[in-house]
C-alpha positions as CSV (number, residue, x, y, z in Angstrom):
1,M,-25.5,-66.8,-27.8
2,I,-27.2,-65.5,-30.7
3,F,-24.1,-63.6,-31.9
4,R,-22.1,-66.5,-31.6
5,R,-24.1,-68.5,-33.9
6,I,-24.3,-65.8,-36.2
7,T,-20.3,-65.1,-36.5
8,Q,-20.1,-68.8,-36.6
9,F,-21.2,-68.6,-40.1
10,T,-20.8,-65.2,-41.2
11,S,-17.4,-64.2,-39.9
12,F,-15.1,-62.9,-42.4
13,R,-12.9,-66.3,-42.1
14,S,-16.0,-68.0,-43.1
15,F,-16.0,-66.0,-46.2
16,S,-12.7,-65.8,-47.0
17,I,-11.2,-69.2,-46.7
18,G,-14.4,-71.3,-47.0
19,R,-16.7,-70.7,-50.1
20,P,-17.0,-66.9,-50.2
21,D,-20.4,-67.5,-52.1
22,V,-22.2,-68.4,-49.1
23,A,-21.6,-68.7,-45.2
24,T,-20.0,-71.8,-44.1
25,T,-19.2,-73.3,-40.7
26,S,-17.0,-76.2,-42.0
27,S,-13.4,-75.9,-40.3
28,K,-11.9,-78.2,-42.5
29,F,-11.1,-75.4,-45.3
30,A,-9.2,-73.6,-42.7
31,N,-6.0,-76.0,-43.1
32,D,-6.6,-75.7,-47.0
33,R,-3.6,-74.6,-49.3
34,W,-5.6,-72.6,-52.5
35,S,-3.9,-72.6,-55.5
36,V,-5.2,-69.4,-57.3
37,L,-5.8,-68.1,-60.6
38,V,-5.6,-64.6,-60.5
39,V,-7.6,-62.1,-62.6
40,H,-7.1,-58.7,-63.5
41,P,-10.3,-57.3,-65.3
42,K,-9.0,-54.1,-67.0
43,V,-11.6,-51.9,-67.8
44,R,-11.1,-51.0,-71.6
45,W,-13.0,-47.7,-72.0
46,G,-15.9,-45.7,-69.9
47,S,-15.9,-44.1,-66.3
48,G,-14.9,-47.2,-64.8
49,S,-11.6,-47.3,-66.2
50,A,-8.8,-46.9,-64.0
51,S,-6.5,-44.0,-63.6
52,V,-4.0,-43.3,-66.7
53,L,-1.2,-43.9,-64.0
54,K,-2.0,-47.4,-63.6
55,Q,-0.9,-50.2,-65.8
56,A,-2.9,-53.2,-65.8
57,D,0.2,-55.6,-65.8
58,R,1.4,-53.5,-62.4
59,Q,-2.0,-53.8,-60.8
60,L,-2.0,-57.7,-62.0
61,E,1.6,-58.2,-60.2
62,E,0.1,-56.5,-57.0
63,A,-2.7,-58.7,-56.6
64,V,-0.2,-61.8,-57.2
65,A,1.8,-60.1,-54.7
66,L,-1.1,-59.8,-52.2
67,V,-2.3,-63.8,-52.6
68,N,1.4,-64.9,-52.2
69,N,1.4,-62.8,-49.0
70,L,-0.5,-65.3,-47.5
71,P,0.4,-68.7,-46.1
72,N,-2.1,-70.6,-46.9
73,M,-2.3,-69.4,-50.7
74,I,-0.1,-69.3,-53.5
75,A,-0.9,-67.8,-57.2
76,V,-0.5,-70.6,-59.7
77,D,-1.4,-68.7,-62.7
78,S,-2.7,-64.7,-63.5
79,L,-3.8,-63.0,-66.3
80,I,-5.5,-59.8,-67.2
81,M,-9.2,-60.1,-68.8
82,P,-10.5,-56.9,-70.3
83,V,-13.9,-56.3,-69.8
84,D,-15.9,-52.9,-71.4
85,Y,-17.3,-49.9,-69.4
86,N,-17.1,-51.2,-65.6
87,T,-17.0,-54.4,-63.7
88,K,-20.8,-54.3,-62.5
89,R,-22.2,-57.0,-64.1
90,K,-23.1,-60.1,-62.4
91,S,-20.7,-62.4,-64.3
92,I,-18.3,-59.4,-65.2
93,W,-17.5,-60.9,-68.4
94,A,-19.4,-62.1,-71.7
95,A,-19.9,-65.5,-72.2
96,G,-16.9,-65.9,-74.3
97,N,-14.3,-64.5,-72.0
98,L,-15.9,-66.4,-69.3
99,E,-15.2,-69.8,-71.1
100,K,-11.7,-68.8,-71.6
101,L,-11.1,-68.2,-67.8
102,V,-12.7,-71.5,-67.3
103,S,-10.2,-73.3,-69.4
104,R,-7.3,-71.4,-68.1
105,R,-8.7,-72.4,-64.5
106,E,-8.9,-75.9,-65.2
107,A,-5.4,-76.2,-67.2
108,A,-3.9,-74.3,-64.0
109,R,-5.7,-77.0,-61.8
110,A,-6.5,-73.6,-59.7
111,T,-8.6,-74.4,-56.7
112,A,-10.0,-70.7,-56.3
113,L,-10.2,-67.2,-58.0
114,M,-9.2,-64.0,-56.9
115,I,-10.9,-61.2,-58.8
116,N,-8.6,-58.0,-58.8
117,V,-11.7,-55.6,-57.7
118,D,-12.4,-54.0,-54.5
119,V,-15.6,-55.6,-53.5
120,L,-17.6,-58.2,-55.3
121,S,-21.4,-58.1,-54.4
122,P,-23.2,-61.2,-53.1
123,S,-24.7,-61.8,-56.3
124,Q,-21.4,-61.5,-58.3
125,Q,-19.9,-64.4,-55.8
126,E,-22.6,-66.5,-56.5
127,E,-22.8,-66.3,-59.9
128,L,-19.1,-66.7,-60.7
129,F,-19.1,-69.7,-57.8
130,R,-21.6,-71.2,-60.2
131,I,-19.6,-70.8,-63.0
132,F,-16.2,-71.6,-62.0
133,E,-17.2,-74.0,-59.0
134,V,-14.5,-72.8,-56.8
135,P,-14.2,-70.0,-54.3
136,I,-14.1,-66.7,-55.3
137,F,-11.8,-64.1,-53.5
138,D,-11.8,-60.1,-54.1
139,R,-9.0,-57.4,-52.8
140,Y,-11.2,-56.7,-49.7
141,N,-11.2,-60.4,-48.4
142,I,-7.8,-61.0,-49.3
143,V,-6.4,-57.7,-47.6
144,L,-8.5,-58.3,-44.5
145,S,-7.3,-62.1,-44.3
146,T,-3.7,-60.4,-44.7
147,F,-4.4,-57.9,-41.8
148,K,-5.7,-61.1,-39.3
149,E,-2.7,-62.8,-40.5
150,F,-0.1,-60.3,-39.0
151,A,-2.1,-58.3,-36.7
152,Q,0.0,-58.4,-33.3
153,T,-2.1,-56.0,-31.1
154,D,-5.5,-55.7,-29.3
155,E,-5.6,-52.5,-31.1
156,A,-5.2,-54.1,-35.0
157,R,-7.4,-57.1,-34.0
158,L,-10.3,-54.9,-33.2
159,Q,-10.0,-52.7,-35.9
160,I,-9.7,-55.7,-38.4
161,A,-13.2,-56.5,-36.5
162,L,-14.5,-53.8,-36.8
163,A,-14.0,-53.8,-40.8
164,E,-15.6,-57.4,-40.9
165,I,-19.1,-55.7,-39.8
166,P,-20.3,-53.8,-43.2
167,Y,-19.2,-57.2,-45.0
168,I,-21.0,-59.6,-43.1
169,K,-24.3,-57.1,-42.6
170,H,-24.0,-57.0,-47.0
171,R,-23.4,-60.9,-47.3
172,I,-26.4,-61.4,-44.3
173,H,-28.8,-58.9,-46.4
174,A,-28.0,-60.8,-49.8
175,L,-28.6,-64.4,-47.9
176,S,-31.6,-63.1,-45.8
177,S,-33.2,-61.6,-49.1
178,K,-32.8,-64.2,-51.2
179,R,-33.9,-67.9,-50.5
180,L,-31.8,-70.4,-52.3
181,H,-33.7,-73.1,-52.5
182,S,-31.6,-74.6,-55.3
183,R,-29.0,-75.2,-53.4
184,P,-29.6,-78.1,-50.7
185,E,-26.2,-77.7,-49.4
186,I,-27.2,-74.5,-47.5
187,L,-30.8,-75.0,-46.7
188,H,-29.6,-75.7,-42.8
189,I,-27.9,-72.2,-42.8
190,E,-31.1,-70.8,-44.1
191,Q,-33.0,-72.3,-41.3
192,Q,-30.3,-70.9,-38.9
193,Y,-31.2,-67.2,-40.3
194,A,-34.9,-67.9,-40.3
195,E,-34.3,-67.9,-36.8
196,V,-32.6,-64.8,-36.1
197,E,-32.8,-62.9,-39.0
198,G,-35.2,-60.2,-37.5
199,D,-32.6,-59.1,-34.9
200,L,-29.6,-59.5,-36.7
201,N,-29.2,-55.7,-37.6
202,E,-29.7,-55.0,-33.8
203,I,-27.0,-57.7,-32.8
204,L,-24.5,-56.6,-35.3
205,R,-25.3,-52.7,-34.2
206,K,-24.3,-53.6,-30.7
207,R,-21.2,-55.7,-31.5
208,E,-20.1,-52.4,-33.6
209,Q,-20.9,-50.6,-30.1
210,D,-18.8,-53.0,-28.5
211,L,-15.8,-53.4,-30.9
212,R,-15.7,-49.5,-30.6
213,R,-15.5,-49.2,-26.8
214,D,-12.9,-51.9,-26.6
215,L,-11.1,-50.4,-29.2
216,K,-11.3,-46.7,-27.5
217,E,-10.0,-48.6,-24.2
218,A,-7.4,-50.3,-26.1
219,T,-6.1,-47.1,-27.7
220,R,-6.0,-45.5,-24.5
221,K,-3.8,-47.6,-23.0
222,S,-1.4,-48.0,-25.8
223,S,-1.3,-44.2,-25.6
224,E,-0.6,-44.7,-21.8
225,S,2.3,-47.2,-22.3
226,I,4.5,-44.9,-24.4
227,K,6.6,-43.6,-21.6
228,S,8.9,-41.6,-23.7
229,K,6.7,-39.3,-25.6
230,N,6.4,-35.7,-24.1
231,S,3.6,-33.9,-24.6
232,S,5.8,-31.1,-26.1
233,D,7.6,-33.4,-28.3
234,A,6.8,-33.2,-32.0
235,V,5.0,-35.9,-33.9
236,V,6.3,-36.6,-37.5
237,A,4.1,-39.5,-38.7
238,V,5.5,-41.5,-41.8
239,V,3.1,-42.8,-44.4
240,G,3.8,-44.4,-47.6
241,Y,2.3,-47.3,-49.9
242,T,2.7,-50.6,-48.4
243,N,6.4,-51.8,-48.7
244,A,7.7,-48.5,-49.6
245,G,10.2,-48.6,-46.4
246,K,8.5,-46.8,-43.8
247,T,9.7,-49.1,-41.1
248,S,13.2,-49.1,-42.4
249,L,13.1,-45.2,-42.3
250,V,12.2,-45.0,-39.0
251,K,14.6,-47.5,-37.8
252,R,17.5,-45.3,-40.0
253,L,16.0,-42.2,-38.0
254,T,15.7,-43.0,-34.7
255,G,18.0,-46.2,-34.5
256,A,15.1,-48.0,-32.7
257,S,16.5,-51.6,-32.0
258,S,12.9,-53.0,-31.9
259,L,12.2,-52.2,-35.3
260,T,12.8,-55.3,-38.1
261,P,12.2,-54.2,-41.3
262,K,10.4,-56.8,-43.9
263,N,9.7,-56.7,-47.5
264,Q,6.2,-58.1,-47.2
265,L,3.1,-56.2,-47.8
266,F,1.6,-55.3,-44.6
267,A,4.4,-55.9,-42.5
268,T,3.4,-53.2,-40.1
269,L,-0.4,-53.0,-39.3
270,D,-0.5,-51.5,-35.7
271,T,1.5,-47.7,-35.1
272,T,5.1,-48.0,-32.9
273,R,6.4,-44.6,-31.8
274,H,10.5,-44.0,-31.7
275,V,11.8,-40.7,-30.5
276,A,14.9,-39.3,-32.0
277,K,16.9,-35.7,-31.3
278,L,16.8,-33.8,-34.0
279,P,20.0,-31.1,-34.5
280,S,18.0,-28.2,-33.1
281,G,17.8,-30.2,-30.0
282,R,14.1,-30.9,-30.5
283,S,12.6,-34.4,-29.5
284,A,10.5,-35.9,-32.5
285,V,8.4,-38.9,-32.1
286,F,8.5,-40.6,-35.7
287,T,5.2,-43.1,-35.9
288,D,5.4,-46.1,-38.4
289,T,2.2,-47.5,-39.1
290,I,-0.4,-49.4,-42.1
291,G,0.6,-49.0,-45.4
292,F,-1.8,-47.6,-47.8
293,L,-3.0,-49.6,-51.0
294,S,-5.2,-48.7,-54.2
295,D,-8.5,-49.8,-54.9
296,L,-9.7,-50.7,-51.0
297,P,-13.4,-49.5,-50.0
298,M,-13.6,-46.5,-47.4
299,H,-15.1,-48.3,-44.7
300,L,-11.9,-50.5,-44.6
301,I,-10.0,-47.5,-44.3
302,S,-12.3,-46.0,-41.6
303,A,-11.8,-49.2,-39.4
304,F,-8.6,-48.0,-38.9
305,E,-9.2,-44.8,-37.7
306,A,-7.7,-45.2,-34.6
307,T,-4.4,-46.2,-36.0
308,L,-4.4,-43.3,-38.3
309,A,-5.5,-40.5,-36.3
310,H,-1.8,-39.6,-35.4
311,V,-1.4,-38.3,-39.3
312,K,-4.1,-35.8,-39.2
313,S,-3.0,-34.4,-35.9
314,A,1.0,-34.6,-37.1
315,D,3.3,-31.8,-36.8
316,V,5.3,-33.1,-40.0
317,I,4.1,-36.2,-42.4
318,I,7.0,-38.1,-44.3
319,H,5.6,-39.3,-47.5
320,L,7.5,-42.0,-48.7
321,R,7.7,-43.1,-52.1
322,D,9.6,-46.2,-53.7
323,V,10.9,-45.1,-56.8
324,S,12.2,-48.3,-57.9
325,N,8.4,-49.6,-58.5
326,P,7.6,-48.7,-61.8
327,D,4.0,-47.8,-60.5
328,W,5.3,-45.3,-58.1
329,K,3.5,-42.4,-59.4
330,A,0.0,-44.4,-59.3
331,Q,1.3,-45.2,-55.6
332,E,1.5,-41.4,-55.0
333,E,-2.1,-40.7,-56.3
334,D,-3.5,-43.3,-54.4
335,V,-1.9,-42.5,-50.7
336,V,-2.9,-38.6,-51.5
337,A,-6.1,-40.1,-51.9
338,T,-6.5,-41.9,-49.0
339,L,-4.8,-39.3,-47.1
340,K,-7.5,-36.7,-48.0
341,S,-10.2,-39.2,-47.4
342,I,-9.1,-39.8,-43.7
343,G,-9.4,-35.8,-43.3
344,V,-6.1,-34.9,-43.6
345,A,-6.6,-31.1,-45.1
346,E,-5.2,-29.8,-48.4
347,N,-3.0,-27.1,-46.3
348,V,-1.6,-29.6,-44.3
349,L,-0.5,-31.8,-47.6
350,T,0.9,-28.5,-48.8
351,E,2.7,-27.2,-45.9
352,R,3.5,-29.7,-43.6
353,M,4.4,-32.8,-45.8
354,I,7.9,-33.7,-47.0
355,T,8.2,-35.8,-50.0
356,V,10.9,-38.6,-50.1
357,D,12.2,-40.7,-52.8
358,N,13.4,-43.9,-51.5
359,K,15.2,-47.0,-52.6
360,I,17.6,-44.8,-55.1
361,D,20.2,-47.4,-54.8
362,K,17.7,-50.0,-56.6
363,E,18.4,-50.5,-60.8
364,G,15.6,-48.0,-62.4
365,A,15.7,-45.8,-59.5
366,E,18.8,-43.4,-60.1
367,N,17.7,-41.5,-62.6
368,I,14.2,-40.6,-61.7
369,A,13.8,-37.2,-60.3
370,D,10.7,-35.7,-59.7
371,T,11.1,-31.8,-59.5
372,S,7.5,-30.8,-59.2
373,T,7.3,-31.8,-55.5
374,N,10.7,-30.6,-54.2
375,S,11.6,-34.4,-53.1
376,I,14.4,-35.6,-51.1
377,R,16.4,-38.6,-52.4
378,I,17.2,-41.1,-50.1
379,S,18.2,-44.7,-49.7
380,C,17.1,-46.5,-46.4
381,K,19.7,-49.7,-47.5
382,T,22.7,-47.3,-47.6
383,G,22.1,-44.0,-45.9
384,D,22.7,-41.8,-49.1
385,G,20.5,-38.5,-48.8
386,M,19.4,-39.1,-44.8
387,Q,21.6,-36.1,-43.5
388,D,19.5,-33.7,-46.1
389,L,16.2,-35.3,-45.0
390,I,17.1,-34.8,-41.0
391,D,17.7,-31.6,-42.1
392,R,14.5,-30.3,-43.7
393,I,12.9,-32.5,-40.9
394,N,14.1,-30.1,-38.6
395,Q,13.4,-27.2,-40.3
396,K,9.7,-28.3,-41.0
397,V,9.3,-29.3,-37.6
398,T,10.7,-25.7,-36.2
399,I,8.0,-24.4,-38.4
400,A,5.1,-26.2,-37.4
401,T,5.9,-26.1,-33.5
402,K,6.6,-21.9,-33.7
403,C,9.9,-22.7,-32.0
404,K,12.3,-19.9,-31.8
405,T,16.2,-19.7,-31.4
406,I,16.8,-17.2,-27.9
407,R,20.2,-16.2,-27.2
408,L,21.0,-16.3,-23.1
409,R,24.0,-14.6,-21.8
410,L,24.2,-16.2,-18.7
411,D,27.1,-15.7,-15.4
412,V,28.6,-19.4,-15.1
413,R,27.3,-19.6,-11.6
414,S,24.0,-19.1,-13.3
415,P,21.3,-21.8,-11.9
416,V,19.6,-21.4,-15.4
417,I,22.6,-23.1,-17.0
418,E,22.0,-26.6,-14.9
419,W,18.5,-26.3,-16.0
420,L,19.1,-26.2,-19.5
421,Y,21.2,-29.0,-19.6
422,H,18.7,-30.7,-17.4
423,N,15.8,-30.4,-20.1
424,E,18.3,-30.8,-23.4
425,F,17.8,-27.7,-24.7
426,V,21.9,-27.4,-25.0
427,V,22.7,-28.6,-28.6
428,V,25.7,-26.4,-29.6
429,E,28.2,-25.9,-26.4
430,P,28.0,-22.2,-25.3
431,V,30.9,-19.5,-26.4
432,A,32.7,-18.2,-23.5
433,D,32.7,-14.5,-22.8
434,G,34.8,-13.4,-19.7
435,N,32.8,-14.6,-17.1
436,N,29.5,-15.1,-19.0
437,L,28.5,-18.2,-21.3
438,I,26.3,-17.2,-24.3
439,F,23.7,-19.8,-25.2
440,D,21.6,-20.5,-28.4
441,V,18.8,-22.5,-27.4
442,V,15.6,-23.2,-29.3
443,M,12.1,-23.4,-27.7
444,S,8.6,-23.3,-28.1
445,E,6.5,-20.5,-27.3
446,S,4.9,-22.3,-24.2
447,E,8.5,-23.3,-23.4
448,I,9.7,-19.7,-23.7
449,G,6.5,-18.7,-21.0
450,R,7.8,-21.3,-18.4
451,F,11.2,-19.8,-18.9
452,R,10.6,-16.5,-18.3
453,K,8.2,-17.3,-15.4
454,K,11.0,-19.2,-13.8
455,F,14.0,-17.3,-14.4
456,D,13.0,-13.9,-16.1
457,H,14.7,-12.1,-13.0
458,L,17.9,-13.9,-14.1
459,R,17.6,-13.6,-17.8
460,K,19.9,-11.5,-19.6
461,K,19.2,-11.2,-23.4
462,V,21.9,-10.3,-26.0
């Protein structure tokens, strides 16, 4: 009962579509459509400035796309507003720039602001709401609202709920440590907090435990439902910046009819697995999963640990880059940083990763070539370069799974032949040699061991 009351006014939805500076139980906000002024605070100098690879205009474009990705939001205006050193001050900008932004909001008739920073502090949201008198959003609550909008499975919904916990804790702490008596409209909320604030941390801790337990069970059921995956199949994880074309690539490689690529940020939140046969005869499971994004808090990424777990243990990682995007270098930097943050080792990135440049059919991408990463250039739309990619995947999987090519000379009546075909080891038809057939098959060390144990007395190796 207590937790239900807390989540009524501290859930992410109340912060993201109600007044973000305070918690609210009003349901009318849920049906509102926000006209949003998007502001990118470009840090001009100092340690808080962005990577040299990131251009402010591209960062602003991405923020606008994030806002427009939500059905109840539309970006009606956008601009870059410089700031010195960092975005940590309470109001972010000095008085002069704030006045300009107030005038810009009024001219655009914007009913909300999106400040393009990872997370605003409660005091920043409070101060900015006081100045602009409209809801204030940051990347965290825009992205998490997007996750909620497109989540399809229990795994995704549970991970989203986990990602909300730190946000709720942060806001509860701010509200419980600062009595806002000057705001009569939230006094009823303050009274509700007073009744339970001593137990809030314990309640949230228990909630987090329950979510993690449920997520573990949902992940187990999901894994068990994948009947097509054999324990000996190689895992090829496809990663990349959001909307780089990961779903399109997996569909091209596997022919999975269930995949429907969309030109949309975060169209895929749940890991899907699809099996394909490689030229060597090996089966590989290609995984399509959530796309990465710049400037997201680590605890949001951590909440999706279950979704991204397969990436750390994958035999091969395909890093897909959208080279038609002018910001592709900065996006690559963000993807690699995220991979490292979730525990992918440096040697894995060096030895097991294939860098793939997608969308070469688009204008502006045709002349881009990155020799430093030995990347493969493809177009998921036209199919250009796909055979080169398949050959590279085949090579990497063979190395990663320690497979070897074994030559077998077998009598045409040998029971081994039926076993080889039944287990799909025969990729190239055998060569006849009198009453014998010569097979070249690819097996892993464990498969070689099982084969020898079963047929060693019959085997004749050339």
